[in-house]
C-alpha positions as CSV (number, residue, x, y, z in Angstrom):
1,M,0.0,0.0,0.3
2,A,1.5,3.3,-1.0
3,K,2.4,5.7,1.9
4,A,0.2,8.8,1.9
5,K,1.9,11.8,0.9
6,K,2.4,14.6,3.5
7,D,1.3,17.8,2.8
8,K,3.4,20.7,3.9
9,V,2.3,23.6,5.9
10,K,3.9,27.0,4.5
11,P,5.7,28.9,7.2
12,R,4.0,32.1,6.9
13,V,3.1,35.1,9.1
14,L,-0.5,36.8,9.8
15,K,-0.8,39.8,7.7
16,G,0.3,43.2,10.0
17,F,2.2,40.5,12.3
18,R,5.6,39.5,12.9
19,D,8.5,37.3,14.4
20,Y,10.8,39.2,17.1
21,P,14.2,37.3,16.3
22,P,16.6,36.9,19.3
23,S,18.6,40.2,18.6
24,E,15.6,42.4,18.8
25,Q,13.9,40.4,21.9
26,I,17.3,40.7,23.6
27,A,17.5,44.6,23.2
28,R,13.7,44.9,24.0
29,E,14.4,43.0,27.0
30,K,16.8,45.8,28.0
31,M,15.0,48.7,27.2
32,L,11.6,47.2,29.1
33,S,14.0,46.8,31.6
34,D,15.4,50.4,31.7
35,L,11.4,51.9,31.7
36,R,11.0,49.8,34.7
37,E,13.3,50.5,36.6
38,A,13.0,54.6,35.6
39,V,8.8,54.2,36.8
40,E,9.7,52.6,40.0
41,L,12.4,54.8,41.1
42,M,8.8,57.1,40.6
43,G,6.7,54.8,42.3
44,F,4.6,53.2,40.0
45,L,3.2,49.9,40.4
46,P,3.2,47.3,38.1
47,L,-0.4,46.0,37.2
48,Q,-1.6,43.6,34.6
49,T,-4.9,43.1,33.1
50,P,-6.3,40.5,30.6
51,S,-5.8,40.7,27.2
52,L,-9.2,39.2,26.3
53,E,-12.2,41.9,27.5
54,Y,-15.8,41.7,27.4
55,A,-16.4,43.7,24.1
56,E,-18.8,46.4,26.1
57,T,-15.5,47.2,28.7
58,L,-13.7,48.1,25.4
59,L,-16.9,50.0,23.7
60,G,-19.5,50.9,26.3
61,A,-22.4,49.4,26.9
62,H,-24.2,50.3,23.7
63,Y,-21.6,49.0,20.9
64,T,-23.3,47.6,18.3
65,S,-22.1,44.6,16.0
66,D,-20.1,46.7,13.2
67,S,-18.3,48.5,16.0
68,L,-17.3,45.2,17.5
69,A,-15.9,44.4,14.0
70,E,-13.8,47.6,14.3
71,L,-11.9,45.4,16.8
72,F,-10.4,41.7,17.2
73,G,-13.9,41.2,18.5
74,F,-16.0,37.8,18.4
75,L,-18.1,35.5,20.2
76,G,-16.6,33.2,22.4
77,P,-17.4,30.5,25.1
78,D,-20.7,31.0,27.4
79,D,-21.9,32.9,23.5
80,V,-20.0,36.4,25.4
81,E,-18.8,38.9,23.0
82,M,-15.3,39.6,24.1
83,A,-12.6,41.9,22.2
84,L,-8.8,41.9,22.7
85,R,-7.5,45.0,23.9
86,Y,-6.2,47.5,21.9
87,E,-5.0,49.8,24.4
88,F,-4.5,49.5,28.1
89,T,-6.1,52.6,29.5
90,L,-10.2,51.4,29.2
91,S,-8.9,47.9,31.4
92,L,-6.9,50.2,33.9
93,A,-10.3,52.0,34.1
94,R,-12.4,48.6,34.8
95,Y,-9.5,47.8,37.0
96,V,-10.1,50.9,39.6
97,A,-13.8,50.8,39.4
98,S,-13.9,47.1,40.3
99,Q,-11.5,47.5,43.7
100,P,-13.9,49.7,45.8
101,N,-10.8,49.9,48.7
102,L,-8.1,50.8,46.0
103,P,-5.7,53.5,48.0
104,L,-5.9,56.5,45.6
105,P,-4.0,58.5,44.0
106,F,-3.2,54.7,42.6
107,R,0.1,55.2,40.2
108,R,0.0,52.2,38.0
109,Y,2.4,51.1,35.0
110,Q,2.0,48.2,32.6
111,Y,3.0,46.5,29.3
112,G,2.2,44.2,27.1
113,N,1.0,43.5,23.2
114,I,-2.3,45.4,22.1
115,W,-4.1,44.4,19.0
116,R,-5.8,46.7,16.7
117,V,-7.6,45.8,12.9
118,D,-5.4,48.9,10.9
119,K,-4.4,49.0,7.5
120,P,-1.2,47.4,7.8
121,G,1.9,49.4,6.6
122,P,5.6,50.3,6.8
123,G,6.2,50.2,10.8
124,R,2.2,49.8,11.3
125,F,0.9,46.4,13.0
126,R,-2.0,44.8,13.9
127,E,-0.2,43.3,17.1
128,F,2.3,45.5,18.7
129,M,3.4,46.3,22.5
130,Q,2.4,49.4,24.7
131,F,4.1,50.6,27.7
132,D,2.0,52.8,30.0
133,I,2.1,55.0,33.1
134,D,-0.6,56.7,35.2
135,I,-1.8,58.3,38.3
136,V,-5.8,57.9,38.7
137,G,-7.9,59.3,41.6
138,T,-6.5,63.3,41.9
139,Q,-7.1,66.4,39.7
140,N,-4.1,68.3,41.2
141,M,-2.2,69.4,38.2
142,L,0.8,67.8,40.0
143,A,-0.2,64.5,38.7
144,D,0.0,65.8,35.2
145,A,3.4,67.3,36.7
146,E,4.8,64.0,37.3
147,I,3.8,62.4,34.4
148,I,5.8,64.9,32.3
149,A,8.9,64.7,34.8
150,A,8.9,60.8,34.2
151,M,8.4,61.5,30.5
152,V,11.6,63.3,31.1
153,S,12.9,60.6,33.3
154,I,12.3,57.8,31.1
155,F,14.2,59.1,28.0
156,E,17.3,60.3,30.1
157,R,17.5,56.6,31.6
158,L,17.6,55.5,28.2
159,G,20.6,57.4,26.7
160,V,18.0,60.1,24.4
161,R,19.6,63.4,25.2
162,N,18.0,65.3,22.3
163,F,14.6,65.5,22.8
164,K,11.4,67.7,24.0
165,V,8.3,66.8,25.7
166,L,5.6,69.1,24.2
167,Y,2.4,69.9,26.2
168,S,-0.8,72.2,26.0
169,N,-4.5,71.2,26.7
170,R,-7.4,70.2,25.6
171,K,-9.3,72.8,27.2
172,I,-7.7,75.6,25.4
173,S,-8.5,73.7,22.4
174,N,-12.3,73.4,23.3
175,G,-12.6,77.1,24.2
176,L,-11.0,77.9,20.8
177,I,-13.8,75.6,19.0
178,E,-16.2,77.3,21.1
179,S,-14.9,81.2,20.5
180,A,-14.7,80.3,16.5
181,G,-18.6,79.1,16.5
182,I,-18.2,75.7,15.6
183,P,-21.1,73.3,16.6
184,S,-19.7,71.0,20.0
185,D,-20.4,68.2,18.3
186,K,-18.2,68.9,15.5
187,G,-15.3,69.6,18.1
188,P,-13.6,66.1,18.3
189,D,-13.5,66.1,14.5
190,V,-11.7,69.1,14.3
191,L,-9.2,68.1,16.5
192,R,-8.5,65.0,15.4
193,V,-7.9,67.0,12.3
194,I,-5.4,69.6,14.1
195,D,-3.9,66.3,15.9
196,K,-2.4,65.7,12.2
197,L,-0.5,69.1,11.5
198,G,3.1,67.4,12.6
199,R,2.5,64.8,10.3
200,I,1.0,66.3,7.2
201,G,1.4,70.1,7.5
202,K,-0.6,73.1,8.1
203,A,-1.9,73.7,4.4
204,A,-3.7,70.0,4.4
205,V,-4.9,70.3,7.5
206,I,-6.6,73.5,6.1
207,E,-7.9,71.8,3.4
208,E,-9.1,68.8,6.0
209,L,-10.8,71.2,7.5
210,G,-12.5,72.7,4.8
211,Q,-13.8,70.7,1.4
212,G,-11.2,67.8,1.9
213,R,-8.0,66.8,-0.4
214,T,-6.6,64.0,-2.0
215,D,-3.6,62.5,-0.5
216,Q,-0.2,61.5,-2.2
217,S,-1.9,57.5,-2.5
218,G,-5.1,59.0,-4.3
219,D,-6.7,58.8,-1.7
220,V,-9.7,61.0,-1.5
221,I,-9.8,62.7,2.4
222,S,-13.5,64.2,3.0
223,G,-13.4,67.8,4.8
224,L,-15.1,69.2,7.5
225,N,-16.8,71.5,5.4
226,L,-16.8,74.9,8.1
227,S,-16.9,78.4,7.3
228,E,-14.1,80.3,5.7
229,Q,-14.6,82.2,9.4
230,Q,-14.4,79.5,11.3
231,I,-11.2,77.9,9.4
232,S,-9.5,81.5,9.1
233,D,-9.7,81.6,13.1
234,L,-8.2,78.2,13.6
235,D,-5.6,79.2,10.6
236,R,-4.9,82.3,12.9
237,F,-4.9,80.2,15.9
238,L,-2.1,77.9,14.0
239,T,0.1,80.5,12.7
240,T,0.1,82.6,15.6
241,T,0.9,80.4,18.5
242,T,3.7,78.5,16.3
243,Q,5.3,81.7,15.9
244,F,5.4,82.8,19.4
245,N,8.2,81.9,21.8
246,P,7.3,79.0,23.8
247,E,7.0,81.4,26.9
248,D,4.6,84.0,25.2
249,R,2.4,81.5,23.8
250,L,0.1,81.5,27.1
251,C,0.1,84.9,27.3
252,W,-1.8,84.7,23.7
253,A,-4.2,82.2,24.7
254,R,-4.7,83.8,28.1
255,E,-5.6,87.5,25.9
256,H,-7.6,86.0,23.3
257,L,-9.4,83.0,25.3
258,Q,-10.6,85.8,28.3
259,A,-14.3,85.5,27.7
260,N,-14.1,81.5,27.4
261,E,-14.2,80.3,30.6
262,S,-13.1,76.9,28.9
263,G,-9.7,78.1,28.2
264,R,-9.6,80.1,31.0
265,A,-9.3,77.2,33.4
266,G,-7.0,75.7,30.2
267,V,-4.3,78.1,31.1
268,Q,-4.8,78.3,34.3
269,E,-3.9,74.9,34.7
270,L,-1.0,74.8,32.5
271,Q,0.7,77.7,34.7
272,E,0.2,75.6,37.6
273,I,2.1,72.5,35.9
274,E,4.4,74.6,34.5
275,S,5.6,75.7,38.3
276,Y,6.0,72.3,39.2
277,L,8.4,71.3,36.8
278,E,10.4,74.2,37.5
279,V,10.2,73.4,41.1
280,M,11.0,69.9,40.5
281,E,14.1,70.9,38.2
282,I,12.9,69.3,35.5
283,D,15.4,71.1,32.4
284,S,13.4,73.4,30.6
285,R,15.1,73.2,27.3
286,K,13.1,69.2,27.7
287,V,10.0,70.6,28.1
288,E,8.0,73.0,26.1
289,I,4.2,74.3,26.0
290,D,2.8,74.2,22.6
291,L,-1.1,74.9,22.2
292,T,-1.1,72.8,18.5
293,I,-1.1,70.0,20.7
294,V,-4.3,68.1,21.0
295,R,-4.2,64.7,21.1
296,G,-7.1,62.6,18.6
297,L,-8.8,61.0,21.0
298,A,-11.8,61.7,22.1
299,Y,-11.5,61.0,25.8
300,Y,-8.9,63.6,26.9
301,T,-11.0,66.5,29.4
302,G,-7.6,68.5,30.2
303,P,-3.7,68.4,30.1
304,V,-2.1,66.4,26.6
305,F,1.5,65.5,25.7
306,E,3.4,64.4,23.3
307,T,7.5,63.6,23.1
308,V,9.5,64.2,20.1
309,L,13.4,63.0,19.0
310,L,14.9,66.3,17.8
311,D,17.0,64.2,15.6
312,L,14.7,61.7,14.2
313,P,11.5,64.0,13.9
314,E,10.1,61.3,11.1
315,Y,9.2,59.6,14.0
316,G,6.5,61.4,15.2
317,S,5.3,61.2,18.9
318,M,7.3,58.5,20.8
319,F,5.1,58.7,24.2
320,S,1.9,60.3,24.2
321,G,-1.0,60.8,26.4
322,G,-3.1,63.3,28.8
323,R,-6.0,63.6,31.5
324,Y,-8.8,61.8,30.8
325,D,-11.5,62.5,34.3
326,N,-14.5,60.5,32.7
327,L,-13.4,57.4,31.5
328,V,-13.9,55.3,34.7
329,D,-18.0,57.2,34.2
330,R,-18.7,54.3,32.3
331,F,-18.3,51.4,34.6
332,L,-19.4,53.8,38.0
333,G,-21.8,56.5,36.7
334,R,-19.5,58.9,38.5
335,S,-16.0,60.4,37.0
336,I,-12.9,59.5,38.7
337,P,-9.7,61.6,37.6
338,A,-7.2,60.1,36.0
339,V,-4.1,60.8,33.7
340,G,-1.3,58.8,31.7
341,S,0.9,58.5,29.0
342,S,1.9,56.0,26.8
343,I,5.1,54.5,24.6
344,G,4.4,52.7,21.2
345,V,7.6,50.2,22.3
346,D,8.7,48.7,18.8
347,R,8.8,52.3,17.3
348,L,10.7,53.6,20.3
349,L,13.0,50.2,20.3
350,A,14.0,51.5,16.2
351,A,14.4,54.9,17.0
352,L,17.0,54.0,20.0
353,I,18.4,51.4,17.3
354,E,19.4,53.9,14.6
355,L,20.3,56.5,17.2
356,K,22.5,54.0,18.4
357,A,21.6,54.5,22.1
358,L,20.9,50.8,21.9
359,E,22.9,48.3,20.1
360,L,21.2,44.4,18.6
361,E,22.9,41.7,20.8
362,T,22.3,38.4,19.1
363,S,23.2,36.1,22.2
364,S,22.4,36.1,25.6
365,S,25.7,34.2,26.4
366,K,28.8,35.8,27.3
367,V,31.4,32.7,27.0
368,L,31.4,29.5,25.2
369,V,32.8,26.6,26.5
370,T,34.3,24.4,23.4
371,V,34.7,21.0,23.5
372,M,37.6,19.4,22.1
373,D,37.7,16.2,24.2
374,R,34.5,14.3,24.6
375,E,36.1,12.5,27.3
376,R,36.6,15.0,29.7
377,L,33.2,16.6,29.4
378,P,32.7,16.2,33.1
379,E,35.5,18.8,33.1
380,Y,33.6,21.3,30.8
381,L,30.5,21.1,32.5
382,K,32.1,22.0,35.4
383,M,33.5,25.3,34.0
384,L,30.3,25.9,32.9
385,R,28.9,25.1,36.3
386,E,31.6,28.0,37.6
387,L,30.9,30.5,35.3
388,R,27.2,30.4,36.0
389,S,27.5,30.6,39.5
390,A,29.8,33.7,39.2
391,G,27.1,35.3,37.3
392,I,28.7,35.2,33.7
393,P,26.3,33.9,31.1
394,A,27.7,30.7,29.6
395,E,26.7,27.8,27.0
396,V,28.7,24.6,26.5
397,Y,29.2,23.7,22.9
398,S,26.6,21.0,22.4
399,G,26.5,20.3,18.6
400,D,28.0,17.4,17.2
401,T,31.3,17.8,16.0
402,K,34.7,18.5,17.9
403,N,36.4,20.3,15.3
404,L,37.3,23.4,17.2
405,T,37.1,26.4,13.9
406,R,33.4,25.1,13.8
407,Q,32.6,25.7,16.9
408,I,34.7,28.9,17.2
409,R,32.7,29.9,13.8
410,Y,29.5,29.0,15.6
411,G,30.3,31.6,18.9
412,D,31.0,34.2,16.3
413,K,27.8,33.9,14.4
414,V,25.4,34.3,17.1
415,G,27.6,36.8,19.1
416,I,29.2,35.1,21.9
417,P,32.4,37.6,22.8
418,F,34.6,34.7,24.5
419,A,35.4,31.2,24.3
420,V,37.1,29.4,26.0
421,I,39.4,26.5,24.8
422,A,41.4,23.4,26.3
423,G,42.4,20.5,25.4
424,S,44.7,18.0,26.6
425,N,47.6,19.9,26.9
426,E,45.7,23.1,28.8
427,F,44.2,20.1,30.9
428,E,47.4,18.9,31.7
429,S,49.1,22.1,32.5
430,G,46.5,23.5,34.7
431,Q,45.9,26.0,32.1
432,V,43.3,27.3,30.1
433,T,42.9,30.0,26.4
434,I,40.8,32.3,26.3
435,K,39.3,33.8,22.6
436,N,38.1,37.0,21.8
437,L,35.9,36.2,19.5
438,A,34.7,39.5,19.3
439,A,38.2,40.8,18.2
440,G,39.1,38.2,16.1
441,A,36.0,37.6,14.3
442,D,37.7,37.6,10.9
443,K,40.6,36.5,11.9
444,A,38.9,33.1,13.1
445,A,36.7,33.3,9.9
446,G,39.6,32.9,7.4
447,T,41.3,30.2,9.7
448,A,40.8,26.3,9.1
449,D,44.0,25.1,11.0
450,R,43.7,25.1,14.6
451,E,47.2,25.4,15.3
452,Q,47.7,28.6,12.8
453,W,44.4,29.9,14.8
454,L,45.3,29.4,18.3
455,K,49.5,31.2,17.4
456,A,46.9,34.2,16.2
457,E,48.4,37.0,18.4
458,G,46.1,39.8,20.0
459,F,43.0,37.7,19.9
460,Q,44.0,35.4,23.1
461,E,45.0,34.4,26.1
462,T,46.5,31.6,28.1
463,I,45.9,31.6,31.6
464,P,45.9,29.5,35.0
465,R,43.1,26.9,35.2
466,K,41.9,29.0,38.3
467,E,42.3,32.2,37.5
468,L,39.2,31.8,35.1
469,I,36.3,33.6,36.6
470,S,38.1,36.2,37.9
471,Y,40.1,36.8,34.0
472,L,36.3,36.7,32.9
473,R,34.6,39.3,35.0
474,M,37.5,41.9,34.2
475,K,37.3,41.2,30.5
476,L,33.3,41.8,30.8
477,G,33.7,44.4,33.4
478,M,31.7,42.6,36.4
479,N,34.6,43.7,38.9
């Protein structure tokens, strides 16, 4: 009987998803460690919430099947409509609402994957990681200043020097819309268009506020059809506030929005934040009031923030957020004030690599113990145990070959900086040879003869076996 042919499965990844090779994942974990340490130093607590939530948690009580289709939503066990989270803020609001004895203010951070049914494109995926910080349970602008201070501290911790945190207040934006006579129901749409200012420029923003435009790809973008006078008022605001020096922008807003209650409140809150940042000695070159910052999400109610890398402006905002005082209302029927900010982890990682603030590593091991003599495997494993006990990440070569050159090439290929070599001669003399693979990679790659390779100058050193740990700790900067 003929054997049935086995069908092969094509190794492919879903559109909008991706694999993270070891080099990127090692760098990402290093960055996450720095982020955690930076925010824990400021008293933020870790929180983890489920990846799946009830649909109404994410969409509100009156969601429709159409809105559920905009998420990774589906009918799950027990005929429950659910969806993958598309951000952390709503899960945080649900958590706070479910914990009546939670001490407030609650300072929390959370990171993990989120999912959005967006059109995939360069640098845009349907699954990606975010890192959020939030302070819940206070209207005090000191909390907003603390979020901004954390944003500055995080970038400094990551080794980024040329950046700026821009901040404004949605109350000023709302006051401007009211003063221009724009209906309140159009307000969120106007803010979403203004939020594109840094990406598409003022001319394109003005077109979208009016009759609309055709973008570079040929797609037609519908306009908001505001009146000429309304567009003129917004144009004057965008032009004037960007021309003023940062210290004069609040003066302009105070003068032009004096008759508007929302605008006055927004100016006062920014003044308060500014004073706190000054007392906290946050570098004034790292923070700046920019009244064109509005943030597109409708739930922001007060101060809003964005962070730009001045050496990579094309990356857009790297760390953004704001105050959202009404989100918990969805669950409790009453407001609990909150403020927070969020990092797109993978975009930030790409930026750090481009800025050379973070290097890609291809191995977590720092030392490779080569195996020259299979009969001495217990002695090689003893070396391995000693290295690991001393806190030195190490691995023993577990492949099938005894060929030293191939073992060295393996270590070089995966990025292990040092190799330990011990054959019969070394064991009999109580010595080991340490090969610096990082320094001698080119030499090792072009050498096939073991004796010739061992005689290469400058890339290796033979030391007493008893000095193995101290020598490697010194070379790795661990002393």
